[in-house]
DODREN-491448 format. One line per field, with one value per atom (N, C-alpha, C): atom name; y, z, x; residue number from 0. Coordinates in pm, 1 decimal. Example, Ala and Ser with C-alpha at 12.3 -4.5 7.8 and 13.67 -1.06 7.14 Angstrom:
// DODREN-491448
atom (N	CA	C	N	CA	C)
north (-569.0	-450.0	-330.0	-225.0	-106.0	3.0)
up (780.0	780.0	780.0	708.0	714.0	787.0)
east (1319.0	1230.0	1320.0	1285.0	1367.0	1290.0)
seq (0	0	0	1	1	1)
// end
This chain:
// DODREN-491448
atom (N	CA	C	N	CA	C	N	CA	C	N	CA	C	N	CA	C	N	CA	C	N	CA	C	N	CA	C	N	CA	C	N	CA	C	N	CA	C	N	CA	C	N	CA	C	N	CA	C	N	CA	C	N	CA	C	N	CA	C	N	CA	C	N	CA	C	N	CA	C	N	CA	C	N	CA	C	N	CA	C	N	CA	C	N	CA	C	N	CA	C	N	CA	C	N	CA	C	N	CA	C	N	CA	C	N	CA	C	N	CA	C	N	CA	C	N	CA	C	N	CA	C	N	CA	C	N	CA	C	N	CA	C	N	CA	C	N	CA	C	N	CA	C	N	CA	C	N	CA	C	N	CA	C	N	CA	C	N	CA	C	N	CA	C	N	CA	C	N	CA	C	N	CA	C	N	CA	C	N	CA	C	N	CA	C	N	CA	C	N	CA	C	N	CA	C	N	CA	C	N	CA	C	N	CA	C	N	CA	C	N	CA	C	N	CA	C	N	CA	C	N	CA	C	N	CA	C	N	CA	C	N	CA	C	N	CA	C	N	CA	C	N	CA	C	N	CA	C	N	CA	C	N	CA	C	N	CA	C	N	CA	C	N	CA	C	N	CA	C	N	CA	C	N	CA	C	N	CA	C	N	CA	C	N	CA	C	N	CA	C	N	CA	C	N	CA	C	N	CA	C	N	CA	C	N	CA	C	N	CA	C	N	CA	C	N	CA	C	N	CA	C	N	CA	C	N	CA	C	N	CA	C	N	CA	C	N	CA	C	N	CA	C	N	CA	C	N	CA	C	N	CA	C	N	CA	C	N	CA	C	N	CA	C	N	CA	C	N	CA	C	N	CA	C	N	CA	C	N	CA	C	N	CA	C	N	CA	C	N	CA	C	N	CA	C	N	CA	C	N	CA	C	N	CA	C	N	CA	C	N	CA	C	N	CA	C	N	CA	C	N	CA	C	N	CA	C	N	CA	C	N	CA	C	N	CA	C	N	CA	C	N	CA	C	N	CA	C	N	CA	C	N	CA	C	N	CA	C	N	CA	C	N	CA	C	N	CA	C	N	CA	C	N	CA	C	N	CA	C	N	CA	C	N	CA	C	N	CA	C	N	CA	C	N	CA	C	N	CA	C	N	CA	C	N	CA	C	N	CA	C	N	CA	C	N	CA	C	N	CA	C	N	CA	C	N	CA	C	N	CA	C	N	CA	C	N	CA	C	N	CA	C	N	CA	C	N	CA	C	N	CA	C	N	CA	C	N	CA	C	N	CA	C	N	CA	C	N	CA	C	N	CA	C	N	CA	C	N	CA	C	N	CA	C	N	CA	C	N	CA	C	N	CA	C	N	CA	C	N	CA	C	N	CA	C	N	CA	C	N	CA	C	N	CA	C	N	CA	C	N	CA	C	N	CA	C	N	CA	C	N	CA	C	N	CA	C	N	CA	C	N	CA	C	N	CA	C)
north (-686.0	-820.0	-729.5	-830.8	-694.0	-782.8	-709.6	-787.9	-751.6	-862.6	-888.1	-840.4	-817.0	-821.1	-973.9	-979.5	-1125.0	-1200.8	-1320.0	-1425.9	-1447.1	-1404.2	-1488.1	-1610.3	-1659.9	-1872.9	-1852.1	-1758.5	-1717.1	-1814.9	-1753.0	-1767.9	-1914.3	-1989.9	-2122.5	-2155.7	-2237.1	-2312.8	-2422.6	-2425.7	-2532.9	-2708.9	-2792.6	-2946.8	-2924.0	-2990.6	-3064.6	-3154.1	-3159.5	-3195.8	-3392.3	-3475.7	-3620.0	-3540.8	-3486.4	-3517.7	-3454.7	-3275.1	-3227.3	-3280.8	-3364.7	-3447.5	-3581.9	-3619.9	-3737.5	-3784.5	-3660.4	-3583.7	-3654.0	-3549.9	-3554.0	-3668.6	-3759.6	-3870.5	-3956.5	-3969.0	-4097.6	-4022.6	-3847.9	-3816.8	-3906.9	-3881.6	-3933.9	-4049.7	-4150.6	-4356.6	-4361.1	-4266.4	-4313.0	-4224.6	-4121.8	-4123.1	-4269.7	-4261.6	-4371.1	-4491.6	-4541.2	-4622.9	-4637.4	-4552.5	-4510.0	-4542.7	-4464.4	-4465.6	-4674.9	-4719.2	-4872.8	-4899.7	-4853.7	-4997.4	-4961.4	-4795.3	-4766.8	-4840.9	-4874.0	-4930.1	-5113.2	-5160.8	-5257.8	-5301.4	-5262.1	-5309.7	-5259.4	-5145.1	-5204.0	-5237.0	-5242.0	-5367.3	-5548.7	-5516.1	-5650.0	-5630.1	-5546.2	-5543.9	-5444.6	-5381.7	-5290.9	-5094.7	-5009.2	-4871.1	-4859.7	-4878.0	-4811.9	-4905.9	-5048.4	-4972.9	-4917.5	-4918.9	-4793.0	-4652.7	-4621.2	-4474.8	-4515.7	-4625.1	-4653.6	-4628.9	-4744.6	-4687.9	-4576.2	-4508.4	-4334.0	-4205.8	-4290.1	-4249.4	-4261.2	-4409.7	-4428.8	-4393.3	-4359.5	-4293.5	-4204.6	-4063.8	-3950.4	-3908.9	-4007.9	-3998.0	-3995.3	-4131.1	-4207.8	-4100.1	-4011.3	-3889.3	-3840.3	-3747.8	-3658.5	-3708.3	-3786.6	-3878.6	-3846.8	-3896.5	-3936.9	-3825.8	-3658.9	-3561.1	-3414.2	-3510.9	-3404.3	-3453.1	-3611.1	-3649.4	-3579.7	-3565.9	-3545.7	-3396.7	-3288.7	-3171.5	-3138.9	-3246.6	-3269.2	-3286.5	-3398.7	-3406.3	-3268.6	-3238.1	-3192.9	-3001.8	-2956.5	-2875.7	-2923.7	-3054.3	-3047.0	-3096.6	-3166.9	-3083.4	-3049.0	-2921.3	-2754.0	-2703.1	-2749.8	-2729.6	-2725.2	-2826.1	-2872.7	-2845.8	-2800.2	-2804.1	-2726.4	-2568.5	-2430.8	-2434.3	-2534.2	-2493.6	-2502.8	-2630.9	-2613.6	-2526.6	-2495.3	-2332.5	-2349.5	-2461.9	-2513.8	-2425.2	-2514.9	-2529.2	-2689.6	-2698.7	-2831.5	-2915.0	-3021.1	-2989.9	-3016.1	-3177.7	-3260.4	-3220.8	-3288.7	-3318.1	-3478.8	-3545.6	-3639.1	-3752.0	-3740.6	-3780.4	-3687.9	-3627.1	-3490.1	-3504.7	-3480.5	-3478.3	-3573.9	-3674.0	-3774.1	-3861.1	-3787.5	-3842.9	-3761.5	-3655.3	-3520.3	-3551.9	-3620.3	-3673.1	-3777.3	-3855.1	-3991.9	-3975.2	-3869.3	-3830.4	-3750.3	-3701.4	-3660.7	-3798.6	-3906.9	-3942.3	-4054.7	-4121.9	-4143.6	-4031.8	-3934.7	-3829.4	-3808.1	-3882.5	-3858.9	-3949.8	-3986.8	-4075.6	-4155.2	-4270.8	-4383.9	-4412.3	-4563.6	-4734.1	-4711.7	-4693.4	-4676.5	-4626.6	-4438.8	-4362.9	-4377.2	-4477.0	-4537.6	-4663.7	-4747.9	-4779.4	-4732.8	-4659.6	-4541.8	-4467.1	-4396.7	-4318.6	-4512.4	-4527.1	-4679.6	-4747.9	-4742.3	-4839.9	-4701.6	-4601.6	-4458.6	-4430.0	-4455.7	-4526.4	-4587.5	-4723.0	-4817.3	-4754.7	-4716.8	-4650.1	-4730.5	-4841.2	-4876.3	-4822.4	-4787.5	-4768.6	-4577.0	-4509.1	-4372.5	-4378.3	-4428.9	-4390.3	-4402.0	-4483.8	-4553.8	-4405.4	-4373.2	-4230.5	-4139.6	-4098.8	-4023.6	-3987.7	-4088.8	-4093.4	-4027.5	-4167.8	-4046.6	-3954.8	-3940.1	-3784.5	-3660.9	-3681.8	-3632.4	-3630.8	-3725.7	-3758.5	-3679.3	-3723.6	-3644.0	-3529.4	-3441.8	-3304.0	-3266.5	-3283.9	-3309.5	-3274.7	-3459.1	-3463.1	-3284.7	-3264.2	-3077.2	-2962.1	-3045.7	-2884.3	-2853.0	-2993.8	-2968.3	-2914.6	-3018.2	-2987.2	-2850.0	-2774.1	-2674.4	-2525.6	-2522.1	-2489.9	-2513.7	-2423.6	-2456.4	-2332.8	-2403.9	-2251.6	-2255.6	-2158.8	-2187.1	-2104.4	-2160.7	-2162.4	-1959.8	-1882.8	-1791.0	-1754.3	-1840.8	-1823.9	-1901.0	-2035.7	-2057.4	-1971.8	-1909.3	-1742.7	-1713.5	-1591.2	-1503.4	-1568.9	-1712.1	-1759.3	-1745.1	-1802.7	-1768.7	-1681.5	-1585.5	-1431.1	-1383.6	-1407.7	-1427.1	-1458.3	-1569.6	-1612.6	-1541.3	-1361.4	-1313.7	-1392.9	-1349.6	-1396.0	-1352.0	-1204.1	-1137.4	-1178.0	-1198.6	-1263.1	-1134.8	-1014.1	-894.9	-911.0	-867.8	-787.3	-611.0	-568.1	-419.0	-315.9	-334.4	-307.4	-131.0	-114.5	50.0	86.7	127.1	200.4	199.1	267.1	290.3	416.7	532.6	666.1	668.0	765.5	712.7	889.7	933.0	1067.6	1057.9	979.3	1024.4	1006.7	1078.3	1123.7	1258.3	1323.3	1446.9	1472.7	1582.3	1588.1	1747.9	1719.8	1803.4	1700.7	1583.6	1513.2	1498.7	1509.2	1564.2	1383.5	1394.7	1323.2	1274.1	1352.5	1329.6	1151.2	1114.7	946.2	973.2	871.1	825.0	877.5	1009.5	946.3	796.7	733.3	572.0	638.0	415.9	469.6	406.5	470.1	421.8	476.2	405.1	577.8	609.9)
up (10155.7	10028.0	9853.4	9843.2	9725.3	9545.9	9529.1	9378.6	9292.3	9223.2	9109.2	8966.0	8886.3	8820.8	8755.1	8567.7	8545.0	8518.1	8562.0	8438.7	8347.2	8292.7	8105.7	8134.4	8020.9	8038.0	7914.9	7904.1	7883.1	7986.0	8074.5	8137.5	8233.9	8220.2	8283.0	8176.1	8266.0	8223.6	8162.6	7997.6	7924.7	7986.2	7872.0	7926.1	7875.5	7927.9	7862.7	7751.2	7623.6	7527.5	7592.2	7501.1	7480.9	7482.4	7418.7	7403.6	7408.8	7549.3	7558.2	7715.1	7796.9	7883.2	7930.8	7798.6	7786.9	7695.3	7632.0	7616.0	7641.3	7821.8	7878.5	7926.4	7938.6	7956.9	7875.2	7762.8	7645.4	7632.7	7649.5	7600.5	7720.7	7803.3	7950.0	7960.1	7919.7	7893.2	7770.1	7650.1	7529.3	7580.2	7726.5	7705.7	7804.8	7914.0	7929.3	7923.2	7789.7	7742.1	7629.2	7602.0	7503.3	7614.5	7694.7	7806.2	7870.6	7876.1	7927.7	7800.2	7706.1	7590.7	7545.1	7546.0	7556.1	7596.6	7821.1	7867.5	7902.2	7784.7	7790.8	7682.5	7544.0	7543.5	7505.3	7593.7	7667.9	7696.5	7772.4	7894.8	7853.9	7728.2	7645.2	7512.6	7443.7	7408.3	7371.5	7451.9	7477.2	7459.0	7533.1	7506.6	7354.5	7332.0	7182.8	7106.8	7134.0	6992.3	7022.7	7178.9	7170.9	7091.9	7119.1	6994.3	6925.2	6821.3	6696.2	6632.7	6677.8	6647.8	6667.5	6753.1	6809.0	6703.0	6643.0	6525.9	6381.9	6351.5	6231.5	6243.5	6320.8	6330.0	6271.2	6312.1	6301.0	6124.0	6084.5	5997.5	5845.5	5907.0	5804.5	5805.3	5949.3	5948.2	5886.4	5860.9	5790.0	5622.6	5634.2	5430.3	5471.9	5485.1	5429.9	5430.1	5547.9	5507.4	5399.6	5385.6	5240.6	5135.7	5094.6	4979.0	4967.5	5087.8	5118.6	5063.8	5134.1	5057.0	4905.1	4870.3	4704.9	4668.0	4675.1	4560.0	4603.0	4674.4	4759.8	4684.6	4654.0	4567.8	4433.9	4360.9	4272.4	4211.1	4289.4	4272.9	4215.1	4311.0	4278.9	4237.6	4086.5	4049.5	3927.0	3888.7	3803.4	3810.5	3911.5	3846.9	3833.1	3895.9	3855.9	3681.8	3638.8	3498.2	3456.5	3518.8	3355.8	3421.2	3480.7	3455.7	3612.6	3658.3	3799.9	3957.6	3987.7	4192.7	4201.3	4319.6	4306.7	4434.0	4395.9	4480.5	4621.9	4595.7	4758.5	4729.2	4855.0	4869.7	4824.8	4786.1	4785.1	4842.2	5045.1	5079.8	5111.9	5053.5	5159.1	5310.5	5334.4	5485.0	5561.0	5538.3	5579.9	5596.1	5463.1	5456.2	5563.2	5599.0	5649.0	5803.6	5841.1	5988.4	5993.9	5883.0	5923.7	5914.6	5866.4	5893.4	6041.7	6063.9	6194.5	6296.8	6324.5	6385.1	6344.1	6281.3	6289.4	6342.1	6383.6	6333.8	6582.9	6622.9	6749.3	6817.4	6885.6	6964.3	7031.4	6952.3	7077.1	6927.9	7041.5	6949.2	6861.0	6978.9	6913.5	6814.8	6851.7	6734.4	6581.3	6647.6	6439.3	6452.8	6500.5	6436.3	6384.1	6481.7	6437.8	6231.2	6270.2	6180.7	6019.1	6022.3	5930.8	5889.9	5956.7	5954.1	5793.8	5862.2	5791.6	5625.6	5669.9	5544.8	5445.9	5444.8	5356.9	5310.2	5173.7	5123.7	5133.0	5191.4	5297.3	5380.1	5436.7	5570.4	5573.9	5475.8	5475.4	5379.5	5280.4	5252.3	5366.3	5445.9	5594.5	5676.5	5658.0	5784.1	5700.6	5590.0	5496.5	5510.6	5477.2	5473.5	5654.3	5765.5	5866.5	5940.9	5904.4	5896.5	5832.1	5698.9	5610.4	5708.8	5700.6	5708.7	5885.9	5926.2	6132.9	6085.7	5983.0	5985.2	5941.1	5871.6	5790.5	5889.2	5982.9	6108.4	6201.6	6241.6	6263.5	6223.7	6119.5	6141.5	6057.1	6066.6	5984.5	6149.7	6259.8	6422.3	6512.2	6412.0	6516.1	6411.5	6270.4	6267.6	6096.4	6092.7	5978.6	5845.1	5758.1	5696.1	5678.7	5621.3	5566.2	5662.4	5661.3	5707.4	5718.1	5734.7	5757.6	5952.9	5890.8	5999.9	6166.7	6095.8	6267.1	6313.9	6158.1	6307.9	6352.0	6294.0	6318.1	6526.0	6497.3	6576.2	6675.7	6652.6	6728.0	6783.7	6736.9	6737.6	6840.0	6881.2	6953.6	7091.3	7096.1	7232.8	7326.6	7377.2	7486.9	7619.5	7765.1	7883.0	7808.0	7757.4	7783.3	7643.0	7526.7	7359.2	7301.4	7328.8	7259.2	7185.8	7098.1	7012.0	6909.0	6950.4	6906.2	6816.6	6725.3	6552.3	6572.1	6517.8	6554.1	6534.7	6543.4	6488.9	6654.4	6631.0	6761.7	6711.9	6881.5	6833.6	6921.2	6946.0	7022.6	7051.5	7162.8	7238.2	7257.2	7261.4	7318.5	7138.1	7092.7	6945.5	6978.8	6857.6	6836.1	6737.3	6761.7	6689.5	6573.4	6542.6	6463.8	6317.2	6357.8	6221.5	6155.2	6014.1	5947.8	5918.3	5982.3	5981.1	5861.9	5753.3	5587.4	5555.3	5487.1	5416.4	5374.6	5340.9	5344.9	5223.5	5132.4	4986.9	4929.3	4820.7	4775.5	4778.6	4840.1	4825.4	4709.7	4602.7	4400.7	4387.8	4265.1	4251.6	4032.0)
east (-5282.6	-5233.5	-5173.9	-5031.4	-4926.8	-4971.1	-4970.3	-5034.5	-4873.4	-4903.0	-4720.5	-4773.7	-4643.3	-4744.6	-4773.1	-4798.2	-4872.4	-4773.1	-4762.8	-4666.0	-4696.0	-4593.0	-4611.4	-4635.4	-4661.9	-4582.5	-4506.4	-4474.4	-4306.7	-4189.8	-4184.4	-4117.3	-4122.6	-4223.0	-4207.1	-4092.8	-4015.8	-3863.9	-3944.6	-3911.1	-3930.1	-3850.9	-3918.7	-3820.8	-3697.7	-3588.4	-3449.9	-3532.8	-3447.8	-3463.5	-3365.1	-3395.9	-3319.5	-3175.3	-3179.3	-2977.4	-2941.5	-2972.7	-2930.7	-2882.1	-2985.2	-2982.5	-2909.0	-2878.2	-2826.4	-2691.8	-2630.6	-2491.9	-2428.0	-2429.3	-2275.9	-2258.4	-2365.6	-2373.5	-2281.0	-2387.2	-2306.7	-2126.6	-2042.4	-1950.4	-1868.7	-1921.3	-1871.4	-1848.4	-1919.2	-1899.6	-1809.2	-1787.1	-1715.2	-1571.8	-1587.5	-1371.6	-1317.7	-1505.7	-1395.7	-1409.0	-1462.6	-1464.4	-1295.4	-1340.8	-1176.4	-1056.2	-1056.2	-972.3	-883.6	-1045.7	-1069.2	-920.4	-1043.5	-984.4	-829.7	-772.2	-619.9	-482.1	-584.5	-517.1	-510.8	-555.3	-618.0	-564.2	-526.0	-403.2	-283.6	-264.9	-184.9	-118.6	-177.9	-77.0	-122.1	-228.4	-192.6	-18.9	-35.7	47.4	141.6	167.4	273.4	244.8	220.0	291.2	320.2	387.0	444.1	354.4	281.9	203.6	114.1	61.0	-94.8	-27.0	73.1	120.2	89.3	199.2	172.8	28.1	-41.0	-227.7	-293.1	-200.4	-315.2	-249.9	-30.6	49.0	-91.8	-94.6	-186.6	-336.0	-390.2	-487.0	-542.7	-368.7	-410.5	-371.0	-281.3	-177.6	-321.6	-325.8	-523.8	-649.4	-651.6	-793.0	-729.1	-665.7	-597.2	-601.9	-520.8	-551.3	-709.4	-805.7	-946.2	-1000.1	-953.4	-977.1	-983.8	-771.6	-758.3	-853.6	-837.4	-905.5	-1050.1	-1082.9	-1285.2	-1296.9	-1163.9	-1136.8	-1184.4	-1064.6	-1041.3	-1142.4	-1155.2	-1300.7	-1446.5	-1434.6	-1511.4	-1531.9	-1415.8	-1359.3	-1350.4	-1338.8	-1322.2	-1424.1	-1528.0	-1696.5	-1739.8	-1720.6	-1842.3	-1720.0	-1610.6	-1577.5	-1645.1	-1655.6	-1761.7	-1858.7	-1937.4	-2107.4	-2053.9	-1924.4	-1959.2	-1936.7	-1892.2	-1862.9	-1936.3	-2049.6	-2194.0	-2261.3	-2173.6	-2296.4	-2472.7	-2419.5	-2488.5	-2467.7	-2535.5	-2460.5	-2485.4	-2405.0	-2379.9	-2538.9	-2605.3	-2683.6	-2656.1	-2587.2	-2556.8	-2390.1	-2400.9	-2211.3	-2198.3	-2144.4	-2139.7	-2160.2	-2149.4	-2040.1	-1923.7	-1917.7	-1805.4	-1781.2	-1897.0	-1948.6	-1974.2	-1966.6	-1924.9	-1820.2	-1754.1	-1624.1	-1474.8	-1522.3	-1500.9	-1499.0	-1583.6	-1643.0	-1578.0	-1584.1	-1542.6	-1379.4	-1327.4	-1123.0	-1131.9	-1221.9	-1199.4	-1209.6	-1294.1	-1293.8	-1192.0	-1123.3	-952.8	-917.6	-911.0	-771.8	-790.6	-892.7	-955.1	-910.1	-806.8	-690.1	-849.6	-809.8	-873.3	-936.0	-938.8	-1020.5	-1145.4	-1227.8	-1438.5	-1431.7	-1367.8	-1352.9	-1312.4	-1174.2	-1089.4	-1232.1	-1284.1	-1373.9	-1485.9	-1522.2	-1633.3	-1602.3	-1519.8	-1436.4	-1419.5	-1381.3	-1336.0	-1484.8	-1562.2	-1685.9	-1798.5	-1729.3	-1795.8	-1768.9	-1650.4	-1566.9	-1604.0	-1700.1	-1756.9	-1859.1	-1854.2	-2043.0	-2228.6	-2167.7	-2282.3	-2344.0	-2308.6	-2275.6	-2292.6	-2254.6	-2227.2	-2383.0	-2461.5	-2590.5	-2675.0	-2675.5	-2768.4	-2774.3	-2617.6	-2611.5	-2665.6	-2619.4	-2692.1	-2836.5	-2851.3	-3086.8	-3116.3	-3049.4	-3080.0	-3075.9	-2990.1	-3005.9	-3051.9	-3075.6	-3123.8	-3326.7	-3346.0	-3496.9	-3469.9	-3366.7	-3398.9	-3396.5	-3354.1	-3334.4	-3481.2	-3513.5	-3632.3	-3771.3	-3720.0	-3832.8	-3853.6	-3702.7	-3704.0	-3707.9	-3743.8	-3797.0	-3904.2	-4024.8	-4158.2	-4194.7	-4097.7	-4211.4	-4149.5	-4078.4	-4012.6	-4096.0	-4134.8	-4251.8	-4261.5	-4414.3	-4500.6	-4414.3	-4348.1	-4325.0	-4199.5	-4227.2	-3993.6	-3888.6	-3776.4	-3658.9	-3661.2	-3702.7	-3704.7	-3818.0	-3922.0	-3984.7	-3952.3	-3866.5	-3782.4	-3679.4	-3616.0	-3529.4	-3592.0	-3742.9	-3804.1	-3803.7	-3857.3	-3880.9	-3731.2	-3680.5	-3529.6	-3476.1	-3577.3	-3525.8	-3598.0	-3720.5	-3843.5	-3794.1	-3791.0	-3720.8	-3672.8	-3774.4	-3736.2	-3863.7	-3797.2	-3920.6	-4029.6	-4079.5	-4186.0	-4233.5	-4159.0	-4198.0	-4185.5	-4225.8	-4246.2	-4065.0	-4073.7	-3948.0	-4078.7	-3960.6	-4034.1	-3899.4	-3941.7	-3865.6	-3873.9	-3718.1	-3724.0	-3542.1	-3537.0	-3407.2	-3295.6	-3172.0	-3121.0	-3066.1	-3096.4	-3030.6	-2922.2	-2830.8	-2695.1	-2743.1	-2757.9	-2710.5	-2579.3	-2519.7	-2385.7	-2275.4	-2349.1	-2271.7	-2285.2	-2107.3	-2109.7	-2186.5	-2272.9	-2384.3	-2275.5	-2200.1	-2135.3	-2170.9	-2130.7	-2179.4	-2287.0	-2249.2	-2414.6	-2553.5	-2645.1	-2742.7	-2800.9	-2761.2	-2816.4	-2773.2	-2877.0	-2760.8	-2642.8	-2563.8	-2407.2	-2377.1	-2325.5	-2325.3	-2224.4	-2315.7	-2256.1	-2153.8	-2103.6	-1907.6	-1847.7	-1870.9	-1867.0	-1703.9	-1704.2	-1571.0	-1653.1)
seq (0	0	0	1	1	1	2	2	2	3	3	3	4	4	4	5	5	5	6	6	6	7	7	7	8	8	8	9	9	9	10	10	10	11	11	11	12	12	12	13	13	13	14	14	14	15	15	15	16	16	16	17	17	17	18	18	18	19	19	19	20	20	20	21	21	21	22	22	22	23	23	23	24	24	24	25	25	25	26	26	26	27	27	27	28	28	28	29	29	29	30	30	30	31	31	31	32	32	32	33	33	33	34	34	34	35	35	35	36	36	36	37	37	37	38	38	38	39	39	39	40	40	40	41	41	41	42	42	42	43	43	43	44	44	44	45	45	45	46	46	46	47	47	47	48	48	48	49	49	49	50	50	50	51	51	51	52	52	52	53	53	53	54	54	54	55	55	55	56	56	56	57	57	57	58	58	58	59	59	59	60	60	60	61	61	61	62	62	62	63	63	63	64	64	64	65	65	65	66	66	66	67	67	67	68	68	68	69	69	69	70	70	70	71	71	71	72	72	72	73	73	73	74	74	74	75	75	75	76	76	76	77	77	77	78	78	78	79	79	79	80	80	80	81	81	81	82	82	82	83	83	83	84	84	84	85	85	85	86	86	86	87	87	87	88	88	88	89	89	89	90	90	90	91	91	91	92	92	92	93	93	93	94	94	94	95	95	95	96	96	96	97	97	97	98	98	98	99	99	99	100	100	100	101	101	101	102	102	102	103	103	103	104	104	104	105	105	105	106	106	106	107	107	107	108	108	108	109	109	109	110	110	110	111	111	111	112	112	112	113	113	113	114	114	114	115	115	115	116	116	116	117	117	117	118	118	118	119	119	119	120	120	120	121	121	121	122	122	122	123	123	123	124	124	124	125	125	125	126	126	126	127	127	127	128	128	128	129	129	129	130	130	130	131	131	131	132	132	132	133	133	133	134	134	134	135	135	135	136	136	136	137	137	137	138	138	138	139	139	139	140	140	140	141	141	141	142	142	142	143	143	143	144	144	144	145	145	145	146	146	146	147	147	147	148	148	148	149	149	149	150	150	150	151	151	151	152	152	152	153	153	153	154	154	154	155	155	155	156	156	156	157	157	157	158	158	158	159	159	159	160	160	160	161	161	161	162	162	162	163	163	163	164	164	164	165	165	165	166	166	166	167	167	167	168	168	168	169	169	169	170	170	170	171	171	171	172	172	172	173	173	173	174	174	174	175	175	175	176	176	176	177	177	177	178	178	178	179	179	179	180	180	180	181	181	181	182	182	182	183	183	183	184	184	184)
// end
């Protein structure tokens, strides 16, 4: 009779989240849809039209990203000038996402990017994202954000974290072992 090491509850595989399970499938379906739509438009209007649509999406996306970046920088300057800190991005992150979607080649991503430029859609998507983030933070760990990072750091198979410092034996011993002098002039 052989006895092995006791199994830890941390060694059991956790179930994959829905996002991690279905995201590759959704990306593949999106890619197939984009290619299918581009070939459909190319068959109906010609290859030059598709090329011009893709170039127009690239140019429009770069303009939107540039504008959102300037707005974000201007709001940051204004907040610093008033002595505070910017509380919110003011939708600049969603504007940049919209520009990125416009720059990605494809008609579905262009339509999503154009929809995201509309202020009511931006507000709705911003509320959904904020609520999803709050829900996930509440579900992960009650307490501060530091607790979340502590739990992520302790994700080892045996669940143990040993605080301490590393002392290397391969260093030459002629170096002084005392504290270093301060780096001031």
